[in-house]
C-alpha positions, 0 to 999 in steps of 0.5 A: 414786399416794399414798393421799390422791391416790387418795381425791381421784380416787375422790371427784371421779369420783363427783361430776364430772358433777353438780359445779356443783350439788353442795355442793362445787361451790357452795362452790368457785364463790366462790373461782373468782369471786375468782380470776378477778377478781384474776388478771392476764392478758396476751394469749397467756399460757400458763396451767396450772390444776392440779386444774382440775375441769370447767374452769370457772376456765379458762373465766372466765379465757378471757373476760378474755384470749386465753390458752393454757388447760391443765388437769390433774386426777387425776379422769378424770371431771372431765377428761372433763367439761371436754373435753366443755364446752371442746373448744378447751382442753387437758385431761389426767389428770395428778397435781400432782406432779411437774409434767410441764412443761419448765423456764420454760414457763408464765406463770400457774399456778392452784390453786382449792380443791385445795392442801389435797389435796396430799400434798407441798405443798412439792414442788409449790411447788418444781415451780411455781417450776421450770416458771414463766417469769421473773416468772411467777405462782402464784395459789391459793384455798383454804378459810379456817378460823378458828384453832380450827376449823382446828386441830380439822379438821387434828387430828381430821377430816382424818386420817380423811377419805376425800375426799383432804383433807390439811391446811387451811393458815393464811395464815402457813403458806402464806407460809412454804411459798412463801418456802421456795421463794424466790418473789420476792413472796408476798401472802396475804389472807383474804376471807369463806370463802377464803384467796387467795395470789399469788406471783411468781417 
């Protein structure tokens, strides 16, 4: 496990059981709501939520359609909380890279407020392309920082952060990463505190 992933594991283990009322949990709730509104689902879809936390996004998606809900996270305590809350869903302690799923086995992949923690973003996106079925889709929600704040955070704050943060991405940077993996369509937009991406294989 790389240094930043280990930092993420430690940080989220500490707040797992109070996550919803924590500052981080309240910040993430906006992103969860927006994702749950924009994600297109069909009955029986196999959904993988990467860095799933306590399972809140999968709960919201399960209200929209009968899906096969799977969540992975590096935090043992987050996965324990998710299993306690939603025993009918599948949650496992796993890293985001590589993804331990077969080629073309997933319909939808979601990543909510976690992409900026990934140490190998291009490798992860390549893995998404591999495990997604034909016409499968990735949805990402991540923090939306203005250009100046993003520059300052990436240069002076995140290198010294102990919370596992790696890089805050611009809209253009996200587009480039997914285009490098040759996704068929890549759409990115900013809304309030979030930047949101939809990429179709």
